[in-house]
BALOBA-1460 file (C-alpha; in Angstrom, 3 decimals):
// residues 312
<rec num="1" residu="m" x="-9.111" y="116.586" z="188.391"/>
<rec num="2" residu="n" x="-9.123" y="114.351" z="185.310"/>
<rec num="3" residu="r" x="-9.480" y="110.597" z="185.290"/>
<rec num="4" residu="f" x="-5.747" y="109.934" z="184.865"/>
<rec num="5" residu="t" x="-4.828" y="112.166" z="187.817"/>
<rec num="6" residu="e" x="-7.438" y="110.405" z="189.925"/>
<rec num="7" residu="w" x="-5.799" y="107.087" z="189.024"/>
<rec num="8" residu="l" x="-2.437" y="108.245" z="190.363"/>
<rec num="9" residu="p" x="-1.658" y="107.317" z="193.990"/>
<rec num="10" residu="d" x="-2.569" y="109.865" z="196.666"/>
<rec num="11" residu="h" x="-0.192" y="108.137" z="199.100"/>
<rec num="12" residu="v" x="2.698" y="105.674" z="198.930"/>
<rec num="13" residu="d" x="0.841" y="102.569" z="197.831"/>
<rec num="14" residu="r" x="1.775" y="99.174" z="196.438"/>
<rec num="15" residu="r" x="2.264" y="100.544" z="192.915"/>
<rec num="16" residu="i" x="4.936" y="102.975" z="194.063"/>
<rec num="17" residu="r" x="6.632" y="100.376" z="196.234"/>
<rec num="18" residu="v" x="6.783" y="97.790" z="193.433"/>
<rec num="19" residu="v" x="8.112" y="100.241" z="190.831"/>
<rec num="20" residu="a" x="10.655" y="101.615" z="193.312"/>
<rec num="21" residu="w" x="12.060" y="98.128" z="193.775"/>
<rec num="22" residu="l" x="12.000" y="97.547" z="190.022"/>
<rec num="23" residu="s" x="13.982" y="100.763" z="189.609"/>
<rec num="24" residu="f" x="16.605" y="99.581" z="192.104"/>
<rec num="25" residu="i" x="16.852" y="96.168" z="190.427"/>
<rec num="26" residu="a" x="17.116" y="97.735" z="186.968"/>
<rec num="27" residu="q" x="19.838" y="100.153" z="188.089"/>
<rec num="28" residu="t" x="21.815" y="97.245" z="189.543"/>
<rec num="29" residu="t" x="21.231" y="95.061" z="186.487"/>
<rec num="30" residu="i" x="22.569" y="97.671" z="184.087"/>
<rec num="31" residu="i" x="25.835" y="97.662" z="186.045"/>
<rec num="32" residu="a" x="25.979" y="93.908" z="185.468"/>
<rec num="33" residu="t" x="25.253" y="94.236" z="181.733"/>
<rec num="34" residu="g" x="27.735" y="97.085" z="181.438"/>
<rec num="35" residu="g" x="30.298" y="94.888" z="183.131"/>
<rec num="36" residu="a" x="29.525" y="92.096" z="180.673"/>
<rec num="37" residu="v" x="30.208" y="94.505" z="177.802"/>
<rec num="38" residu="r" x="33.580" y="95.390" z="179.226"/>
<rec num="39" residu="l" x="34.632" y="91.937" z="180.367"/>
<rec num="40" residu="t" x="33.809" y="90.268" z="177.035"/>
<rec num="41" residu="g" x="35.678" y="92.896" z="175.032"/>
<rec num="42" residu="s" x="32.440" y="94.176" z="173.524"/>
<rec num="43" residu="g" x="32.853" y="97.855" z="174.351"/>
<rec num="44" residu="l" x="33.075" y="98.841" z="170.702"/>
<rec num="45" residu="g" x="30.750" y="96.118" z="169.437"/>
<rec num="46" residu="c" x="28.605" y="99.012" z="168.245"/>
<rec num="47" residu="p" x="31.294" y="101.408" z="166.996"/>
<rec num="48" residu="t" x="29.082" y="104.510" z="166.925"/>
<rec num="49" residu="w" x="26.463" y="106.177" z="169.101"/>
<rec num="50" residu="p" x="23.497" y="106.660" z="169.301"/>
<rec num="51" residu="t" x="23.194" y="104.224" z="166.366"/>
<rec num="52" residu="c" x="25.037" y="100.916" z="166.374"/>
<rec num="53" residu="t" x="26.766" y="101.625" z="163.047"/>
<rec num="54" residu="a" x="26.851" y="104.665" z="160.814"/>
<rec num="55" residu="d" x="23.975" y="103.223" z="158.762"/>
<rec num="56" residu="s" x="22.019" y="101.113" z="161.235"/>
<rec num="57" residu="l" x="20.387" y="101.596" z="164.617"/>
<rec num="58" residu="v" x="20.722" y="97.871" z="165.385"/>
<rec num="59" residu="p" x="23.565" y="95.381" z="164.826"/>
<rec num="60" residu="t" x="23.956" y="94.133" z="161.242"/>
<rec num="61" residu="d" x="24.862" y="90.683" z="159.967"/>
<rec num="62" residu="e" x="28.441" y="91.811" z="159.353"/>
<rec num="63" residu="l" x="28.998" y="92.510" z="163.049"/>
<rec num="64" residu="s" x="29.968" y="89.918" z="165.666"/>
<rec num="65" residu="y" x="28.393" y="88.739" z="168.912"/>
<rec num="66" residu="h" x="30.170" y="91.641" z="170.602"/>
<rec num="67" residu="s" x="27.674" y="93.901" z="168.867"/>
<rec num="68" residu="l" x="24.742" y="91.991" z="170.358"/>
<rec num="69" residu="i" x="26.216" y="92.293" z="173.854"/>
<rec num="70" residu="e" x="26.832" y="96.019" z="173.484"/>
<rec num="71" residu="f" x="23.424" y="96.612" z="171.895"/>
<rec num="72" residu="g" x="21.758" y="94.594" z="174.652"/>
<rec num="73" residu="n" x="23.290" y="96.922" z="177.216"/>
<rec num="74" residu="r" x="21.964" y="99.900" z="175.267"/>
<rec num="75" residu="l" x="18.491" y="98.362" z="175.282"/>
<rec num="76" residu="m" x="18.798" y="97.965" z="179.051"/>
<rec num="77" residu="t" x="19.182" y="101.738" z="179.254"/>
<rec num="78" residu="g" x="15.735" y="102.010" z="177.700"/>
<rec num="79" residu="v" x="14.282" y="99.621" z="180.285"/>
<rec num="80" residu="v" x="15.829" y="101.605" z="183.119"/>
<rec num="81" residu="g" x="14.478" y="104.816" z="181.616"/>
<rec num="82" residu="i" x="10.932" y="103.476" z="181.274"/>
<rec num="83" residu="v" x="10.884" y="102.300" z="184.893"/>
<rec num="84" residu="a" x="12.244" y="105.664" z="186.076"/>
<rec num="85" residu="l" x="9.609" y="107.538" z="184.077"/>
<rec num="86" residu="l" x="6.854" y="105.360" z="185.516"/>
<rec num="87" residu="l" x="8.072" y="106.032" z="189.053"/>
<rec num="88" residu="f" x="8.188" y="109.778" z="188.374"/>
<rec num="89" residu="v" x="4.608" y="109.712" z="187.089"/>
<rec num="90" residu="l" x="3.382" y="107.676" z="190.053"/>
<rec num="91" residu="v" x="4.707" y="110.182" z="192.608"/>
<rec num="92" residu="w" x="3.435" y="113.207" z="190.667"/>
<rec num="93" residu="r" x="0.176" y="113.536" z="192.588"/>
<rec num="94" residu="i" x="1.931" y="113.412" z="195.981"/>
<rec num="95" residu="r" x="4.805" y="115.697" z="194.956"/>
<rec num="96" residu="a" x="3.751" y="118.432" z="197.405"/>
<rec num="97" residu="e" x="3.548" y="116.308" z="200.546"/>
<rec num="98" residu="r" x="6.374" y="113.960" z="199.517"/>
<rec num="99" residu="r" x="8.881" y="116.344" z="198.005"/>
<rec num="100" residu="d" x="11.665" y="113.971" z="199.018"/>
<rec num="101" residu="l" x="10.317" y="111.162" z="196.833"/>
<rec num="102" residu="f" x="9.574" y="113.526" z="193.970"/>
<rec num="103" residu="a" x="13.123" y="114.932" z="194.078"/>
<rec num="104" residu="l" x="14.698" y="111.467" z="194.196"/>
<rec num="105" residu="s" x="12.614" y="110.244" z="191.261"/>
<rec num="106" residu="l" x="13.613" y="113.362" z="189.318"/>
<rec num="107" residu="i" x="17.299" y="112.775" z="190.081"/>
<rec num="108" residu="v" x="17.064" y="109.185" z="188.833"/>
<rec num="109" residu="g" x="15.361" y="110.254" z="185.609"/>
<rec num="110" residu="a" x="17.840" y="113.054" z="184.903"/>
<rec num="111" residu="g" x="20.721" y="110.752" z="185.834"/>
<rec num="112" residu="i" x="19.664" y="108.134" z="183.308"/>
<rec num="113" residu="i" x="19.637" y="110.732" z="180.528"/>
<rec num="114" residu="a" x="23.087" y="111.914" z="181.593"/>
<rec num="115" residu="q" x="24.251" y="108.292" z="181.744"/>
<rec num="116" residu="a" x="23.204" y="107.684" z="178.160"/>
<rec num="117" residu="i" x="25.170" y="110.751" z="177.031"/>
<rec num="118" residu="v" x="28.255" y="109.650" z="178.988"/>
<rec num="119" residu="g" x="27.903" y="106.223" z="177.382"/>
<rec num="120" residu="g" x="27.979" y="107.868" z="173.977"/>
<rec num="121" residu="i" x="31.082" y="109.863" z="174.911"/>
<rec num="122" residu="t" x="32.683" y="106.619" z="176.086"/>
<rec num="123" residu="v" x="32.201" y="105.108" z="172.624"/>
<rec num="124" residu="w" x="33.312" y="108.294" z="170.809"/>
<rec num="125" residu="t" x="36.558" y="108.373" z="172.833"/>
<rec num="126" residu="g" x="37.372" y="104.724" z="172.077"/>
<rec num="127" residu="l" x="36.709" y="103.583" z="175.666"/>
<rec num="128" residu="n" x="38.926" y="106.088" z="177.430"/>
<rec num="129" residu="p" x="39.499" y="104.347" z="180.796"/>
<rec num="130" residu="f" x="38.852" y="107.484" z="182.845"/>
<rec num="131" residu="i" x="35.506" y="108.112" z="181.139"/>
<rec num="132" residu="v" x="34.623" y="104.425" z="181.499"/>
<rec num="133" residu="g" x="35.391" y="104.771" z="185.208"/>
<rec num="134" residu="f" x="33.200" y="107.860" z="185.489"/>
<rec num="135" residu="h" x="30.447" y="105.962" z="183.684"/>
<rec num="136" residu="y" x="30.598" y="103.279" z="186.359"/>
<rec num="137" residu="v" x="30.614" y="105.796" z="189.216"/>
<rec num="138" residu="s" x="27.522" y="107.525" z="187.890"/>
<rec num="139" residu="s" x="25.744" y="104.167" z="187.600"/>
<rec num="140" residu="l" x="26.695" y="103.346" z="191.177"/>
<rec num="141" residu="v" x="25.374" y="106.709" z="192.381"/>
<rec num="142" residu="l" x="22.028" y="106.016" z="190.712"/>
<rec num="143" residu="v" x="21.842" y="102.673" z="192.532"/>
<rec num="144" residu="c" x="22.332" y="104.580" z="195.795"/>
<rec num="145" residu="v" x="19.632" y="107.114" z="194.877"/>
<rec num="146" residu="a" x="17.232" y="104.277" z="194.060"/>
<rec num="147" residu="a" x="18.045" y="102.714" z="197.443"/>
<rec num="148" residu="a" x="17.428" y="106.068" z="199.141"/>
<rec num="149" residu="f" x="13.989" y="106.238" z="197.508"/>
<rec num="150" residu="i" x="13.070" y="102.831" z="198.939"/>
<rec num="151" residu="v" x="14.145" y="103.902" z="202.430"/>
<rec num="152" residu="r" x="12.329" y="107.234" z="202.272"/>
<rec num="153" residu="m" x="9.088" y="105.807" z="200.912"/>
<rec num="154" residu="h" x="8.744" y="103.808" z="204.139"/>
<rec num="155" residu="a" x="9.650" y="106.783" z="206.344"/>
<rec num="156" residu="v" x="7.337" y="109.295" z="207.975"/>
<rec num="157" residu="p" x="7.551" y="112.605" z="206.075"/>
<rec num="158" residu="g" x="8.432" y="115.869" z="207.796"/>
<rec num="159" residu="p" x="11.288" y="117.291" z="209.912"/>
<rec num="160" residu="r" x="13.941" y="114.875" z="211.099"/>
<rec num="161" residu="e" x="16.254" y="114.767" z="214.084"/>
<rec num="162" residu="a" x="19.373" y="112.860" z="215.053"/>
<rec num="163" residu="a" x="18.724" y="109.259" z="216.069"/>
<rec num="164" residu="v" x="22.339" y="108.523" z="217.068"/>
<rec num="165" residu="p" x="25.071" y="110.305" z="219.054"/>
<rec num="166" residu="g" x="27.088" y="112.905" z="217.163"/>
<rec num="167" residu="w" x="30.319" y="110.913" z="217.345"/>
<rec num="168" residu="y" x="28.570" y="107.894" z="215.831"/>
<rec num="169" residu="a" x="27.234" y="109.985" z="212.949"/>
<rec num="170" residu="g" x="30.748" y="111.336" z="212.353"/>
<rec num="171" residu="l" x="32.194" y="107.826" z="212.361"/>
<rec num="172" residu="t" x="29.516" y="106.736" z="209.870"/>
<rec num="173" residu="h" x="30.371" y="109.587" z="207.500"/>
<rec num="174" residu="l" x="34.065" y="108.723" z="207.809"/>
<rec num="175" residu="t" x="33.211" y="105.126" z="206.883"/>
<rec num="176" residu="t" x="31.287" y="106.410" z="203.866"/>
<rec num="177" residu="a" x="34.319" y="108.430" z="202.747"/>
<rec num="178" residu="v" x="36.588" y="105.384" z="203.089"/>
<rec num="179" residu="l" x="34.116" y="103.325" z="201.046"/>
<rec num="180" residu="a" x="34.190" y="105.986" z="198.334"/>
<rec num="181" residu="l" x="37.990" y="105.938" z="198.368"/>
<rec num="182" residu="t" x="37.980" y="102.142" z="198.072"/>
<rec num="183" residu="i" x="35.687" y="102.311" z="195.059"/>
<rec num="184" residu="v" x="37.801" y="104.993" z="193.365"/>
<rec num="185" residu="f" x="40.981" y="102.945" z="193.732"/>
<rec num="186" residu="g" x="39.097" y="99.876" z="192.518"/>
<rec num="187" residu="i" x="38.096" y="101.747" z="189.373"/>
<rec num="188" residu="l" x="41.672" y="102.899" z="188.803"/>
<rec num="189" residu="t" x="42.881" y="99.325" z="189.297"/>
<rec num="190" residu="t" x="40.431" y="97.989" z="186.724"/>
<rec num="191" residu="g" x="41.317" y="100.843" z="184.366"/>
<rec num="192" residu="s" x="44.954" y="99.764" z="184.417"/>
<rec num="193" residu="g" x="44.289" y="96.014" z="184.167"/>
<rec num="194" residu="p" x="43.546" y="93.652" z="181.291"/>
<rec num="195" residu="h" x="39.786" y="94.227" z="180.976"/>
<rec num="196" residu="s" x="39.705" y="97.258" z="178.725"/>
<rec num="197" residu="g" x="36.464" y="96.501" z="176.886"/>
<rec num="198" residu="d" x="38.227" y="96.214" z="173.522"/>
<rec num="199" residu="t" x="41.637" y="95.065" z="172.309"/>
<rec num="200" residu="n" x="42.358" y="98.527" z="170.931"/>
<rec num="201" residu="a" x="41.230" y="100.478" z="173.985"/>
<rec num="202" residu="g" x="43.845" y="102.349" z="175.979"/>
<rec num="203" residu="r" x="44.783" y="101.874" z="179.615"/>
<rec num="204" residu="t" x="45.554" y="104.416" z="182.329"/>
<rec num="205" residu="g" x="49.257" y="103.572" z="182.336"/>
<rec num="206" residu="f" x="49.334" y="103.035" z="186.100"/>
<rec num="207" residu="d" x="50.971" y="99.991" z="187.698"/>
<rec num="208" residu="s" x="47.999" y="97.643" z="188.105"/>
<rec num="209" residu="e" x="49.801" y="95.332" z="190.550"/>
<rec num="210" residu="l" x="50.640" y="98.253" z="192.841"/>
<rec num="211" residu="l" x="47.096" y="99.582" z="192.578"/>
<rec num="212" residu="e" x="45.730" y="96.205" z="193.648"/>
<rec num="213" residu="h" x="47.524" y="96.648" z="196.982"/>
<rec num="214" residu="v" x="46.578" y="100.313" z="197.297"/>
<rec num="215" residu="h" x="42.952" y="99.382" z="196.595"/>
<rec num="216" residu="a" x="43.043" y="96.793" z="199.382"/>
<rec num="217" residu="w" x="44.276" y="99.186" z="202.109"/>
<rec num="218" residu="p" x="41.141" y="101.344" z="202.359"/>
<rec num="219" residu="g" x="39.108" y="98.150" z="201.908"/>
<rec num="220" residu="y" x="40.496" y="96.716" z="205.138"/>
<rec num="221" residu="a" x="40.087" y="100.100" z="206.862"/>
<rec num="222" residu="l" x="36.469" y="100.056" z="205.737"/>
<rec num="223" residu="l" x="35.984" y="96.621" z="207.299"/>
<rec num="224" residu="a" x="37.480" y="97.782" z="210.620"/>
<rec num="225" residu="l" x="35.352" y="100.935" z="210.708"/>
<rec num="226" residu="t" x="32.202" y="98.954" z="209.940"/>
<rec num="227" residu="l" x="32.986" y="96.578" z="212.787"/>
<rec num="228" residu="l" x="33.244" y="99.589" z="215.118"/>
<rec num="229" residu="l" x="29.884" y="100.864" z="213.876"/>
<rec num="230" residu="l" x="28.329" y="97.449" z="214.402"/>
<rec num="231" residu="v" x="29.614" y="97.058" z="217.964"/>
<rec num="232" residu="a" x="28.513" y="100.585" z="218.897"/>
<rec num="233" residu="a" x="25.071" y="100.104" z="217.311"/>
<rec num="234" residu="w" x="24.636" y="96.836" z="219.189"/>
<rec num="235" residu="r" x="25.760" y="98.235" z="222.551"/>
<rec num="236" residu="l" x="23.655" y="101.396" z="222.237"/>
<rec num="237" residu="k" x="20.700" y="99.726" z="220.464"/>
<rec num="238" residu="l" x="20.822" y="102.196" z="217.592"/>
<rec num="239" residu="p" x="18.446" y="102.071" z="214.585"/>
<rec num="240" residu="t" x="21.404" y="101.472" z="212.259"/>
<rec num="241" residu="l" x="22.130" y="98.018" z="213.672"/>
<rec num="242" residu="r" x="20.286" y="95.854" z="211.142"/>
<rec num="243" residu="w" x="21.693" y="97.565" z="208.080"/>
<rec num="244" residu="t" x="25.188" y="97.750" z="209.533"/>
<rec num="245" residu="v" x="25.056" y="93.946" z="209.705"/>
<rec num="246" residu="v" x="24.050" y="93.889" z="206.023"/>
<rec num="247" residu="l" x="26.860" y="96.317" z="205.193"/>
<rec num="248" residu="l" x="29.432" y="94.196" z="207.021"/>
<rec num="249" residu="a" x="28.248" y="91.024" z="205.275"/>
<rec num="250" residu="a" x="28.517" y="92.723" z="201.875"/>
<rec num="251" residu="e" x="32.051" y="93.889" z="202.664"/>
<rec num="252" residu="i" x="33.178" y="90.426" z="203.767"/>
<rec num="253" residu="v" x="31.856" y="88.842" z="200.566"/>
<rec num="254" residu="q" x="33.401" y="91.659" z="198.542"/>
<rec num="255" residu="i" x="36.818" y="91.144" z="200.139"/>
<rec num="256" residu="a" x="36.586" y="87.389" z="199.519"/>
<rec num="257" residu="v" x="35.770" y="87.950" z="195.842"/>
<rec num="258" residu="g" x="38.565" y="90.512" z="195.574"/>
<rec num="259" residu="l" x="41.128" y="88.111" z="197.001"/>
<rec num="260" residu="y" x="39.901" y="85.331" z="194.730"/>
<rec num="261" residu="q" x="40.196" y="87.406" z="191.581"/>
<rec num="262" residu="a" x="43.599" y="88.802" z="192.587"/>
<rec num="263" residu="h" x="45.010" y="85.298" z="193.101"/>
<rec num="264" residu="n" x="43.446" y="83.787" z="189.980"/>
<rec num="265" residu="g" x="44.438" y="86.198" z="187.227"/>
<rec num="266" residu="l" x="41.326" y="88.405" z="187.317"/>
<rec num="267" residu="p" x="38.755" y="85.987" z="185.826"/>
<rec num="268" residu="p" x="36.053" y="88.050" z="184.090"/>
<rec num="269" residu="l" x="33.130" y="86.580" z="186.025"/>
<rec num="270" residu="a" x="34.747" y="87.369" z="189.376"/>
<rec num="271" residu="v" x="35.539" y="90.913" z="188.245"/>
<rec num="272" residu="g" x="31.915" y="91.376" z="187.184"/>
<rec num="273" residu="v" x="30.626" y="90.100" z="190.528"/>
<rec num="274" residu="h" x="33.051" y="92.465" z="192.272"/>
<rec num="275" residu="m" x="31.619" y="95.405" z="190.303"/>
<rec num="276" residu="v" x="28.020" y="94.595" z="191.204"/>
<rec num="277" residu="l" x="28.883" y="93.925" z="194.846"/>
<rec num="278" residu="a" x="30.541" y="97.349" z="195.075"/>
<rec num="279" residu="a" x="27.260" y="98.959" z="194.028"/>
<rec num="280" residu="l" x="25.259" y="96.884" z="196.511"/>
<rec num="281" residu="t" x="27.734" y="97.743" z="199.275"/>
<rec num="282" residu="a" x="27.341" y="101.433" z="198.479"/>
<rec num="283" residu="a" x="23.555" y="101.003" z="198.564"/>
<rec num="284" residu="a" x="23.757" y="99.371" z="202.015"/>
<rec num="285" residu="m" x="25.953" y="102.262" z="203.186"/>
<rec num="286" residu="t" x="23.310" y="104.667" z="201.905"/>
<rec num="287" residu="v" x="20.658" y="102.987" z="204.046"/>
<rec num="288" residu="v" x="22.900" y="103.145" z="207.123"/>
<rec num="289" residu="v" x="23.443" y="106.875" z="206.600"/>
<rec num="290" residu="l" x="19.718" y="107.501" z="206.221"/>
<rec num="291" residu="r" x="19.084" y="105.641" z="209.491"/>
<rec num="292" residu="l" x="21.141" y="108.264" z="211.349"/>
<rec num="293" residu="k" x="18.039" y="110.435" z="211.541"/>
<rec num="294" residu="r" x="14.397" y="109.868" z="212.424"/>
<rec num="295" residu="p" x="11.220" y="111.955" z="212.239"/>
<rec num="296" residu="v" x="10.913" y="114.577" z="214.961"/>
<rec num="297" residu="r" x="8.931" y="113.082" z="217.847"/>
<rec num="298" residu="t" x="5.685" y="114.997" z="218.312"/>
<rec num="299" residu="d" x="3.334" y="112.361" z="219.667"/>
<rec num="300" residu="a" x="2.914" y="108.643" z="220.210"/>
<rec num="301" residu="a" x="1.497" y="108.193" z="216.728"/>
<rec num="302" residu="s" x="4.727" y="109.265" z="215.081"/>
<rec num="303" residu="d" x="6.610" y="106.852" z="217.365"/>
<rec num="304" residu="d" x="4.417" y="103.987" z="216.213"/>
<rec num="305" residu="a" x="4.704" y="105.016" z="212.561"/>
<rec num="306" residu="e" x="8.491" y="105.144" z="212.692"/>
<rec num="307" residu="l" x="8.664" y="101.792" z="214.481"/>
<rec num="308" residu="a" x="6.551" y="100.228" z="211.748"/>
<rec num="309" residu="a" x="8.689" y="101.844" z="209.049"/>
<rec num="310" residu="s" x="11.977" y="100.677" z="210.571"/>
<rec num="311" residu="a" x="10.684" y="97.120" z="210.763"/>
<rec num="312" residu="r" x="10.225" y="96.954" z="207.002"/>
């Protein structure tokens, strides 16, 4: 074993925990910077990819501030990639006993590479709204994977068993599906609205006003389902209770922001907040789903370990 391998953690230590949180923050931040690109009309501020112009990797004096915004988002991709690589390296030594963490770190790293390619395709297609929407979805998924890593790094490794009744797990998965539907209709609504990312970018052609209402319907269904989950978790003292409260709070704030932007002509800042909140809501839903199971009870030690993990 060489000196570098000896330096790597042989268990989930503070280094892994800190970098895992940095990964989650970076994945969320790049959604915010990507939203800034779109909402300021800077989507084609760098008209080519992977360089900014045909002759320059970075913005030139002839380009406008839109180029700086777009290039800043591209630089953020590098930051996200570096953090993901560091996390992958840190879990390398424990990859055998913590295959879950190793797999999640690998998914994040591969996802970032794929994201960069999709970003290039987005530029090459002149900000096709469907590809822009897919770009956002993939970013949101990576936020959820980063959240899953944080949950799993505090969990006891090994076989897992159901921690909730079957009907409750089914209701949770239904809630997850409704959340996904809400996000999809939100993306279609944005893709048909005024924030195209560039004055010359196309739109989906759908009726944006109608889609605003269609987007709201599953949103309210999501709120009702989450309330049911919360009441059941409270009555049955289920391990999902704490994060169901977080999920409900995120949904309430998200609905409030959605109503505000719908009644005020879609102000860019509100739309950007709505985008980030959607990712955070999906992350909270991810945690709730992961709380549906617990390590298989073999002795009192595993009970104590899981209790300590759930308290974090």
